[in-house]
Backbone as a chain_set.jsonl record, in Angstrom:
{"seq": "MSADKFPDGARRRMLKVLALAPLAGALAKPGAVLASEERVLAFQHTHTGESLEIVYFQGGAYLSAALARINRLLRDFRTGEMHPIDPALLDTLHALCSACGRSGFEIISGYRSPNTNAMLRSRSGGVASHSLHLEGRAIDVRLPGVGTDRLRDAAIALGRGGVGYYPGSDFVHLDTGRPRSWGPRGA", "coords": {"N": [[6.776, -8.01, -21.844], [6.422, -4.483, -23.465], [7.602, -2.491, -25.68], [7.067, 0.57, -25.088], [7.746, 0.667, -22.289], [9.861, -0.03, -21.767], [13.293, 2.176, -20.762], [14.459, 4.576, -22.308], [15.83, 4.254, -25.024], [17.11, 2.141, -24.627], [15.97, -0.254, -25.455], [16.817, -0.193, -27.994], [19.601, -0.647, -27.297], [19.487, -3.213, -26.136], [18.381, -4.799, -28.975], [20.484, -4.792, -30.645], [22.4, -6.068, -29.096], [21.138, -8.211, -29.051], [21.52, -8.897, -31.847], [23.935, -9.503, -32.305], [24.769, -11.492, -31.024], [25.038, -13.844, -32.54], [27.798, -14.267, -33.873], [29.358, -13.86, -31.469], [30.61, -16.223, -30.431], [32.689, -16.732, -33.075], [34.105, -14.702, -32.436], [35.289, -15.63, -29.845], [37.696, -16.037, -27.468], [40.219, -18.596, -27.845], [39.801, -20.753, -25.371], [36.913, -20.275, -25.035], [35.584, -21.84, -26.279], [32.993, -24.843, -26.794], [34.358, -27.661, -25.303], [32.923, -30.011, -27.714], [33.62, -29.235, -29.761], [33.888, -29.622, -33.274], [36.995, -28.67, -34.889], [38.099, -27.007, -38.656], [40.296, -26.616, -40.687], [41.291, -25.508, -43.815], [43.65, -25.333, -46.626], [45.642, -24.069, -48.672], [48.281, -24.172, -50.487], [51.079, -21.65, -51.85], [53.519, -21.727, -52.994], [53.94, -24.583, -53.468], [51.773, -25.896, -53.785], [50.746, -27.675, -52.327], [47.635, -29.062, -50.739], [45.6, -28.913, -48.206], [43.281, -30.274, -45.818], [41.898, -30.371, -43.126], [40.541, -31.849, -39.704], [41.793, -30.433, -36.905], [41.413, -30.13, -34.203], [39.543, -32.163, -31.992], [36.777, -33.359, -29.969], [37.206, -31.996, -27.468], [40.302, -31.586, -27.668], [43.422, -30.944, -29.037], [44.176, -32.49, -31.953], [47.073, -34.37, -32.196], [48.668, -36.379, -34.702], [47.416, -34.513, -37.05], [48.2, -31.682, -35.919], [50.663, -32.489, -37.011], [50.937, -32.976, -39.367], [49.865, -30.238, -40.434], [51.933, -28.714, -39.545], [53.581, -29.729, -41.524], [52.839, -28.723, -43.765], [53.043, -26.058, -43.329], [56.134, -25.682, -43.388], [59.247, -24.168, -44.33], [58.66, -23.58, -47.259], [61.428, -22.514, -48.538], [63.668, -24.619, -47.485], [63.183, -26.815, -46.313], [62.419, -27.245, -43.643], [61.071, -27.351, -40.648], [59.021, -26.549, -37.758], [56.81, -26.21, -35.26], [53.786, -25.289, -35.175], [51.862, -23.034, -33.426], [49.097, -23.418, -31.512], [46.988, -21.79, -30.706], [47.194, -19.515, -33.232], [46.301, -21.525, -35.52], [43.719, -21.877, -34.277], [42.805, -19.228, -34.843], [43.044, -18.529, -37.534], [40.768, -20.471, -37.747], [38.382, -19.019, -36.41], [38.647, -16.65, -38.327], [37.972, -17.75, -40.76], [35.009, -18.866, -39.88], [33.79, -16.022, -38.917], [33.987, -14.407, -41.545], [32.697, -15.958, -43.31], [33.922, -18.093, -44.683], [35.719, -20.486, -45.873], [39.27, -22.201, -46.636], [42.16, -21.701, -46.91], [44.601, -19.726, -48.729], [48.169, -20.239, -48.767], [50.851, -18.076, -48.216], [52.969, -17.705, -46.287], [54.366, -19.486, -43.734], [56.104, -20.964, -41.371], [59.496, -19.945, -41.211], [62.687, -20.341, -41.339], [65.719, -19.352, -39.549], [67.996, -18.821, -41.828], [66.312, -18.284, -43.919], [64.671, -16.433, -43.101], [66.102, -14.458, -42.617], [67.618, -13.841, -44.641], [65.757, -12.621, -46.427], [65.206, -10.372, -44.456], [67.345, -9.192, -45.599], [66.123, -8.541, -48.298], [64.391, -7.067, -48.011], [63.165, -3.768, -45.957], [60.819, -4.788, -44.357], [60.786, -6.949, -43.009], [60.645, -8.363, -40.124], [63.58, -8.762, -37.67], [63.248, -10.882, -35.25], [60.852, -12.131, -36.368], [57.558, -13.375, -35.795], [57.017, -15.727, -37.57], [59.392, -17.06, -37.451], [59.201, -18.897, -34.604], [57.001, -19.693, -35.57], [54.542, -18.743, -34.592], [52.902, -17.253, -36.692], [51.867, -16.178, -39.715], [51.161, -15.619, -42.928], [48.645, -14.668, -45.193], [46.137, -15.584, -47.238], [42.237, -15.654, -47.907], [40.311, -16.509, -50.389], [37.782, -15.157, -52.026], [37.389, -13.39, -50.206], [37.902, -9.935, -49.796], [41.312, -8.68, -49.075], [41.579, -6.387, -47.44], [38.777, -6.747, -46.174], [39.657, -9.047, -44.786], [41.4, -8.046, -43.206], [40.404, -6.431, -41.303], [38.503, -8.34, -40.264], [40.308, -9.741, -38.732], [41.295, -8.218, -37.036], [38.918, -7.372, -35.34], [38.978, -9.678, -34.086], [41.164, -9.181, -31.862], [43.445, -10.61, -31.156], [45.902, -10.457, -32.193], [48.414, -9.899, -33.725], [47.804, -8.193, -36.82], [49.162, -7.743, -39.592], [48.488, -5.349, -42.99], [48.897, -5.773, -46.397], [48.057, -4.417, -48.82], [49.534, -4.64, -51.382], [51.282, -6.699, -52.072], [48.619, -8.955, -51.427], [48.843, -9.979, -49.081], [47.348, -10.833, -46.012], [48.853, -10.248, -42.537], [49.269, -12.448, -39.831], [49.2, -13.148, -36.354], [50.627, -14.504, -32.906], [50.839, -12.8, -31.516], [50.986, -9.875, -28.966], [48.144, -7.782, -29.927], [48.124, -5.93, -31.999], [48.307, -3.731, -34.97], [48.829, -2.911, -38.47], [49.381, -1.369, -41.031], [48.675, -0.069, -44.23], [45.943, 2.07, -43.831], [43.598, 2.899, -45.474], [43.804, 1.797, -47.378]], "CA": [[7.214, -6.153, -21.784], [5.518, -4.073, -24.565], [8.757, -1.819, -25.953], [6.911, 1.515, -24.091], [8.169, 0.147, -21.043], [11.819, 0.143, -21.809], [13.916, 3.034, -20.78], [14.569, 5.645, -23.596], [17.832, 3.633, -25.662], [17.252, 0.183, -23.464], [15.456, -1.643, -26.36], [17.759, 0.04, -29.225], [20.678, -1.531, -27.137], [18.71, -4.858, -26.706], [18.498, -4.937, -30.267], [22.054, -4.241, -31.058], [22.993, -6.991, -28.62], [20.938, -9.899, -29.876], [21.596, -8.837, -33.402], [25.634, -9.83, -32.415], [24.794, -12.688, -30.664], [25.502, -15.294, -33.234], [29.162, -13.613, -33.855], [30.369, -13.94, -29.698], [30.784, -17.826, -30.789], [33.628, -16.722, -34.14], [35.066, -13.427, -31.627], [35.548, -15.64, -28.436], [38.934, -16.079, -27.187], [40.159, -19.653, -28.102], [39.499, -21.144, -24.504], [36.239, -19.908, -24.621], [34.445, -22.413, -27.04], [32.39, -26.011, -26.201], [34.935, -28.872, -25.581], [32.555, -30.955, -28.284], [33.625, -28.423, -31.282], [35.305, -29.883, -34.244], [37.841, -27.233, -35.799], [38.448, -27.833, -39.292], [40.875, -26.175, -41.576], [41.685, -25.896, -46.048], [44.898, -24.957, -46.703], [47.058, -24.661, -50.889], [50.117, -23.613, -50.416], [50.962, -21.066, -52.947], [54.295, -21.79, -53.541], [54.413, -25.612, -53.053], [51.096, -26.367, -54.502], [50.601, -28.732, -51.217], [46.535, -28.284, -50.08], [45.338, -30.001, -46.734], [41.314, -30.034, -45.125], [42.121, -31.377, -41.706], [40.364, -31.593, -38.875], [42.575, -30.576, -36.434], [40.449, -30.284, -33.184], [38.202, -32.45, -31.532], [36.863, -34.035, -28.313], [38.113, -30.807, -26.265], [41.586, -32.051, -27.971], [44.434, -31.045, -30.806], [44.805, -33.623, -32.399], [48.415, -34.688, -32.73], [48.78, -36.182, -35.887], [46.807, -33.337, -37.437], [48.794, -30.778, -35.456], [52.423, -32.604, -37.893], [50.293, -32.812, -40.595], [50.037, -29.033, -40.356], [53.689, -28.495, -39.64], [54.771, -30.044, -42.477], [52.511, -27.738, -44.911], [53.52, -24.908, -43.226], [57.217, -25.698, -43.186], [59.756, -23.205, -44.291], [59.32, -24.25, -47.975], [62.949, -22.261, -48.981], [64.63, -25.258, -46.865], [62.339, -28.108, -46.206], [62.682, -27.462, -42.134], [59.957, -27.258, -40.249], [59.046, -26.005, -36.751], [55.551, -26.475, -34.447], [52.699, -24.165, -35.394], [51.456, -22.809, -32.599], [47.402, -24.6, -32.085], [46.413, -20.746, -31.356], [47.143, -19.144, -34.692], [45.06, -21.885, -36.425], [42.721, -21.123, -33.91], [42.457, -17.687, -34.976], [42.153, -18.67, -38.803], [39.527, -20.775, -37.309], [37.527, -18.251, -35.879], [38.682, -16.254, -38.882], [36.642, -18.308, -41.357], [34.269, -18.448, -39.585], [33.545, -14.935, -39.168], [34.136, -14.339, -42.88], [31.55, -17.045, -43.644], [34.753, -18.704, -46.398], [37.372, -21.557, -45.822], [40.0, -22.539, -47.541], [43.379, -20.266, -46.626], [45.84, -19.463, -49.426], [49.479, -19.637, -47.43], [51.668, -17.496, -48.507], [54.422, -17.88, -45.668], [54.069, -20.18, -42.376], [57.021, -21.072, -40.608], [60.207, -19.207, -41.631], [63.997, -20.348, -40.967], [66.37, -17.972, -39.554], [68.106, -18.052, -42.831], [65.233, -17.939, -44.964], [63.918, -14.65, -42.322], [67.964, -13.374, -42.873], [67.737, -13.789, -46.764], [63.903, -12.076, -47.101], [65.474, -9.4, -44.313], [68.154, -8.495, -45.843], [65.581, -7.627, -49.466], [63.27, -5.98, -47.618], [63.441, -3.881, -44.599], [59.389, -5.306, -44.203], [60.463, -8.451, -42.204], [61.813, -8.114, -38.442], [64.916, -9.511, -37.795], [62.772, -11.262, -34.459], [60.114, -12.636, -36.672], [57.049, -14.474, -35.704], [57.238, -16.573, -38.773], [60.581, -18.127, -36.805], [58.422, -19.549, -33.653], [56.176, -20.557, -36.078], [53.319, -18.122, -34.261], [52.755, -15.968, -37.746], [51.466, -16.496, -40.77], [50.318, -15.069, -43.908], [47.337, -15.341, -46.13], [44.167, -14.419, -48.379], [40.858, -15.742, -48.13], [39.587, -16.464, -51.201], [36.264, -14.658, -52.091], [37.474, -12.205, -49.305], [39.234, -8.485, -49.906], [42.268, -8.396, -47.86], [40.858, -5.348, -46.603], [38.129, -7.426, -44.901], [40.056, -10.195, -43.509], [42.044, -7.665, -42.079], [39.558, -5.756, -40.758], [37.912, -9.076, -39.432], [41.4, -9.904, -37.777], [41.836, -6.657, -35.668], [38.142, -7.003, -34.51], [39.071, -10.668, -33.198], [41.822, -9.109, -30.658], [43.754, -11.911, -30.833], [47.194, -10.829, -31.986], [49.129, -8.826, -34.898], [47.675, -8.117, -37.681], [49.754, -6.995, -40.759], [47.543, -5.71, -44.245], [49.841, -5.412, -47.636], [47.65, -4.762, -50.149], [50.505, -4.299, -52.268], [51.151, -7.775, -52.096], [47.511, -8.874, -51.27], [48.261, -10.829, -48.71], [47.06, -10.337, -44.507], [49.971, -11.126, -41.549], [48.994, -12.866, -39.237], [50.747, -13.662, -35.377], [49.809, -14.421, -31.851], [52.234, -11.609, -30.62], [50.424, -8.876, -28.48], [47.281, -7.227, -30.537], [48.533, -4.556, -32.656], [48.201, -4.115, -36.24], [50.239, -2.223, -39.343], [49.726, -1.008, -42.924], [47.185, 1.324, -44.58], [44.442, 1.906, -42.996], [42.471, 3.769, -46.362], [43.565, 1.074, -48.709]], "C": [[7.121, -5.933, -23.007], [7.112, -3.015, -24.892], [8.229, -0.081, -25.508], [7.627, 1.277, -22.97], [9.588, -0.024, -20.489], [12.2, 1.902, -21.58], [13.879, 3.765, -22.117], [16.746, 5.024, -24.088], [17.874, 2.36, -25.452], [17.172, -0.489, -24.889], [16.196, -1.138, -27.359], [19.079, -0.916, -28.735], [20.957, -2.805, -26.644], [18.734, -5.156, -28.09], [19.965, -5.434, -30.525], [22.066, -5.98, -29.906], [22.444, -8.118, -29.152], [21.225, -9.598, -31.265], [23.474, -9.15, -33.273], [25.314, -10.577, -31.819], [25.522, -13.716, -31.556], [27.003, -15.01, -33.504], [29.811, -14.005, -32.534], [31.005, -15.106, -30.364], [32.211, -17.451, -31.858], [34.114, -15.738, -33.387], [35.467, -14.479, -30.569], [37.155, -15.743, -28.885], [39.042, -17.74, -27.742], [39.738, -20.663, -27.019], [38.376, -21.595, -24.3], [34.888, -20.745, -25.636], [33.738, -23.862, -26.258], [33.347, -26.678, -27.008], [34.63, -29.55, -26.696], [33.207, -30.447, -29.523], [34.555, -28.85, -31.776], [35.605, -28.977, -34.768], [38.595, -28.035, -37.331], [39.173, -26.989, -40.176], [41.632, -25.983, -42.653], [42.902, -24.963, -45.811], [45.095, -25.087, -48.23], [47.59, -23.325, -50.292], [50.584, -22.699, -51.734], [52.341, -21.368, -53.565], [54.676, -23.378, -53.412], [53.176, -26.241, -53.534], [50.383, -27.255, -53.739], [49.204, -28.091, -51.146], [46.233, -29.242, -49.307], [44.15, -29.441, -46.456], [41.933, -31.042, -44.087], [41.377, -30.994, -40.802], [41.184, -31.53, -37.561], [41.985, -30.367, -34.899], [39.226, -30.812, -32.926], [37.914, -33.125, -30.292], [37.389, -32.961, -27.428], [39.826, -31.409, -26.191], [42.346, -31.317, -29.285], [44.488, -32.116, -30.757], [46.091, -34.221, -32.934], [49.021, -34.968, -34.019], [48.166, -34.858, -37.006], [47.912, -32.241, -36.908], [50.355, -31.229, -36.813], [52.167, -32.302, -38.931], [50.464, -31.174, -41.283], [50.969, -28.43, -40.135], [54.512, -28.843, -41.125], [54.576, -29.279, -43.528], [52.709, -26.869, -44.701], [55.047, -24.591, -42.879], [57.927, -24.456, -43.669], [60.01, -24.176, -45.913], [60.763, -23.936, -49.026], [63.869, -23.993, -48.94], [64.368, -26.705, -46.344], [62.225, -28.425, -44.164], [61.264, -26.814, -41.891], [60.032, -27.095, -38.369], [57.336, -26.199, -36.339], [54.449, -25.206, -34.519], [51.805, -23.71, -34.183], [49.173, -22.586, -32.708], [46.471, -22.567, -32.086], [46.095, -19.435, -32.045], [46.154, -20.126, -34.99], [44.172, -21.62, -35.745], [41.866, -19.706, -34.135], [42.073, -17.728, -37.132], [40.918, -19.556, -38.922], [38.382, -19.887, -37.591], [37.731, -17.158, -37.202], [37.327, -16.582, -40.101], [35.188, -18.096, -41.166], [33.211, -16.899, -39.555], [33.154, -14.309, -40.682], [33.142, -15.171, -43.854], [32.63, -17.355, -45.162], [35.908, -19.629, -45.146], [38.332, -21.838, -47.177], [41.125, -21.653, -47.809], [44.529, -20.631, -47.924], [47.445, -18.756, -48.715], [50.449, -18.976, -48.437], [52.967, -17.654, -48.473], [54.015, -18.668, -44.194], [55.213, -20.01, -41.814], [58.058, -20.911, -41.242], [61.742, -19.414, -40.522], [64.746, -19.38, -40.259], [67.485, -17.824, -40.566], [67.771, -18.025, -43.263], [64.668, -16.184, -44.192], [65.411, -13.98, -42.644], [68.082, -12.399, -44.532], [66.024, -12.174, -46.882], [64.189, -10.526, -46.006], [66.067, -8.485, -45.165], [67.93, -7.346, -48.261], [64.579, -6.826, -49.32], [63.372, -5.418, -46.276], [61.616, -3.986, -43.759], [59.594, -6.383, -42.958], [61.689, -8.12, -40.966], [62.379, -9.331, -38.065], [64.52, -10.817, -36.343], [61.287, -11.671, -34.775], [59.066, -13.472, -35.764], [57.004, -15.896, -36.226], [58.817, -17.651, -38.099], [59.847, -18.932, -34.974], [57.429, -19.774, -33.779], [54.582, -20.148, -35.496], [52.692, -16.69, -35.513], [52.64, -16.581, -38.89], [50.997, -15.884, -41.804], [49.578, -15.503, -45.54], [46.881, -15.105, -46.958], [43.436, -16.027, -47.653], [40.266, -16.265, -49.119], [38.262, -16.053, -51.236], [35.971, -13.279, -51.386], [37.869, -11.473, -49.663], [39.919, -8.804, -48.373], [42.153, -7.808, -47.038], [40.058, -5.6, -45.738], [38.636, -8.327, -44.381], [40.883, -9.531, -42.93], [40.671, -7.116, -41.287], [38.644, -6.708, -40.099], [38.84, -9.769, -38.311], [41.684, -8.661, -36.634], [40.446, -7.302, -35.188], [38.569, -8.976, -33.8], [40.002, -10.339, -32.324], [42.736, -10.011, -30.568], [45.581, -12.052, -31.003], [47.606, -9.817, -33.029], [48.823, -9.323, -35.954], [48.486, -7.433, -39.108], [48.896, -6.848, -42.07], [49.029, -5.059, -45.086], [49.366, -5.68, -48.927], [48.525, -5.09, -51.204], [51.048, -6.038, -52.916], [50.265, -9.481, -51.881], [47.468, -9.967, -50.584], [47.992, -10.603, -47.158], [48.681, -11.48, -43.222], [49.544, -11.432, -40.706], [49.874, -13.314, -37.983], [50.032, -13.952, -34.183], [50.435, -13.886, -30.721], [50.449, -10.97, -29.472], [49.494, -8.219, -29.723], [47.738, -5.832, -30.762], [48.047, -4.86, -35.091], [48.856, -3.034, -37.021], [49.766, -2.498, -40.06], [48.931, -0.34, -43.381], [46.046, 0.84, -44.379], [42.963, 2.468, -44.208], [42.452, 2.581, -47.587], [41.975, -0.675, -48.007]], "O": [[7.532, -6.76, -23.821], [7.739, -2.941, -23.835], [9.19, 0.679, -25.627], [8.387, 2.236, -22.833], [10.155, -0.11, -19.4], [11.524, 2.776, -22.123], [13.111, 3.337, -22.979], [17.92, 5.214, -23.771], [18.601, 1.557, -26.037], [18.092, -1.133, -25.394], [16.362, -2.159, -28.026], [19.57, -1.758, -29.488], [22.025, -3.418, -26.616], [19.401, -6.179, -28.242], [20.284, -6.622, -30.542], [21.55, -6.965, -30.434], [23.146, -8.976, -29.687], [21.0, -10.628, -31.901], [24.169, -8.957, -34.27], [26.456, -10.968, -32.064], [26.532, -14.315, -31.187], [27.562, -16.054, -33.168], [30.924, -14.524, -32.627], [32.08, -14.854, -30.908], [33.154, -18.048, -31.34], [35.277, -15.791, -33.786], [36.529, -13.992, -30.181], [37.701, -15.622, -29.982], [37.964, -18.226, -28.085], [39.223, -21.649, -27.545], [38.161, -22.67, -23.74], [33.704, -20.42, -25.718], [33.986, -23.947, -25.055], [33.531, -26.691, -28.225], [35.653, -29.995, -27.216], [33.362, -31.289, -30.407], [35.717, -28.79, -31.375], [34.737, -28.243, -35.242], [39.281, -29.057, -37.366], [38.284, -26.301, -40.677], [42.81, -26.308, -42.503], [43.025, -24.07, -44.973], [44.75, -26.069, -48.888], [47.383, -22.177, -49.898], [50.343, -23.279, -52.793], [52.348, -21.257, -54.791], [55.883, -23.527, -53.223], [53.42, -27.417, -53.801], [49.376, -27.734, -54.262], [49.133, -26.883, -51.37], [46.527, -30.403, -49.595], [43.893, -28.276, -46.759], [42.331, -32.194, -44.256], [41.268, -29.769, -40.744], [41.313, -32.628, -37.019], [42.964, -30.847, -34.328], [38.14, -30.376, -33.305], [38.857, -33.455, -29.573], [38.147, -33.357, -26.543], [40.467, -31.627, -25.163], [41.801, -31.199, -30.383], [44.782, -32.804, -29.779], [46.133, -34.554, -34.118], [49.77, -34.145, -34.545], [49.015, -34.443, -37.795], [48.642, -31.934, -37.851], [50.945, -30.314, -37.388], [52.836, -31.514, -39.601], [51.03, -30.93, -42.349], [50.933, -27.293, -40.606], [55.56, -28.423, -41.615], [55.501, -28.972, -44.28], [52.719, -26.169, -45.714], [55.355, -23.572, -42.261], [57.24, -23.456, -43.46], [60.878, -25.033, -46.08], [61.154, -24.669, -49.933], [64.486, -24.488, -49.883], [65.221, -27.538, -46.036], [62.02, -29.496, -43.593], [60.579, -26.075, -42.598], [61.022, -27.502, -37.761], [56.603, -26.34, -37.317], [54.531, -24.246, -33.753], [50.763, -24.365, -34.172], [48.381, -22.011, -33.455], [45.719, -22.126, -32.955], [45.251, -18.583, -31.768], [45.006, -19.742, -34.768], [43.367, -20.941, -36.382], [40.765, -19.305, -33.757], [41.19, -17.155, -37.77], [40.15, -19.506, -39.882], [37.636, -19.892, -38.571], [36.673, -16.529, -37.235], [36.254, -16.009, -40.287], [34.385, -17.474, -41.862], [32.111, -16.799, -40.099], [32.058, -13.781, -40.872], [32.954, -14.906, -45.042], [32.346, -17.025, -46.313], [36.521, -19.394, -44.105], [38.079, -21.691, -48.373], [41.124, -20.914, -48.793], [45.166, -21.683, -47.98], [47.792, -17.629, -48.361], [50.711, -19.56, -49.488], [53.832, -17.738, -49.345], [53.103, -18.088, -43.604], [55.53, -18.83, -41.662], [58.049, -21.693, -42.192], [61.923, -18.916, -39.411], [64.244, -18.269, -40.434], [68.119, -16.779, -40.419], [68.492, -17.529, -44.129], [64.397, -15.134, -44.775], [65.474, -12.782, -42.918], [68.351, -11.339, -45.097], [65.765, -11.115, -47.451], [63.612, -9.514, -46.403], [65.645, -7.372, -45.481], [68.548, -6.55, -48.968], [64.004, -6.094, -50.126], [63.62, -6.196, -45.355], [61.318, -3.329, -42.761], [58.731, -6.609, -42.109], [62.882, -7.821, -40.914], [61.949, -10.484, -38.084], [65.362, -11.711, -36.254], [60.459, -11.654, -33.864], [59.578, -14.264, -34.972], [56.967, -16.937, -35.569], [59.045, -18.818, -38.416], [60.712, -19.608, -34.417], [56.661, -20.052, -32.859], [53.597, -20.844, -35.742], [52.234, -15.582, -35.234], [53.336, -17.574, -39.1], [49.942, -15.381, -41.415], [49.852, -16.236, -46.49], [47.313, -14.16, -47.618], [43.941, -17.027, -47.142], [39.222, -16.72, -48.652], [37.506, -16.605, -50.437], [35.094, -12.436, -51.573], [38.784, -11.943, -50.339], [39.492, -9.028, -47.241], [42.43, -8.174, -45.895], [40.145, -5.08, -44.626], [38.129, -8.631, -43.301], [41.395, -10.119, -41.977], [40.071, -7.96, -40.621], [37.873, -6.17, -39.303], [38.401, -10.248, -37.266], [42.302, -8.584, -35.572], [40.787, -8.088, -34.304], [38.089, -9.119, -32.676], [40.016, -11.272, -31.521], [42.829, -10.285, -29.372], [46.355, -12.88, -30.525], [46.919, -8.796, -33.062], [49.179, -10.438, -36.335], [48.013, -6.353, -39.461], [48.456, -7.911, -42.505], [49.876, -4.266, -44.675], [49.719, -6.477, -49.796], [48.12, -5.951, -51.985], [51.113, -6.337, -54.109], [50.73, -10.612, -52.024], [46.68, -10.881, -50.83], [48.852, -9.759, -46.908], [49.147, -12.618, -43.182], [49.035, -10.401, -40.267], [51.004, -13.765, -38.173], [48.823, -13.724, -34.217], [50.564, -14.233, -29.547], [49.335, -11.481, -29.359], [50.196, -8.087, -30.725], [47.741, -4.877, -29.986], [47.723, -5.714, -35.916], [49.463, -2.188, -36.366], [49.467, -3.68, -40.224], [48.236, 0.143, -42.487], [45.399, -0.188, -44.579], [41.763, 2.452, -43.934], [41.573, 2.397, -48.429], [41.539, -1.48, -48.83]]}, "num_chains": 1, "name": "protein.A"}
């Protein structure tokens, strides 16, 4: 069909849809990906110096041994306490790697024990008393080579959970709560 047979504006809308098609997989909800997909994440913990690159999903299932290693890495580094990390949070990180064309997150904070959360809350008004960090459903990260403002925008575009932007501390908070965002918009 030639371009002149499309109704006014239809060709432009179709081209926009086709241009965005490659992003559909990266922005899809966690359950919408192919069961055969392999998902890999890489981490460098800024406080402990530990690093990990691991396949955490393969053959249509989460790998329990890999999740255990991730739980250990994302433990409360102050107390050593561990908690299961929500696999949906890992899927959000994986989707962000795809959307930003990078891998290898720097971890600022993963799981927080109640004592650590209370201590941080006493020092800062920006720490929630019922933080999703307490449930293994939140993480504070950077993605080297990607500005935190760009990482924030990509996370908001996913529409998967909470996105907090902390440019002064140079990190983005991600969680698996309801979609919402906070932090400066002009930065």
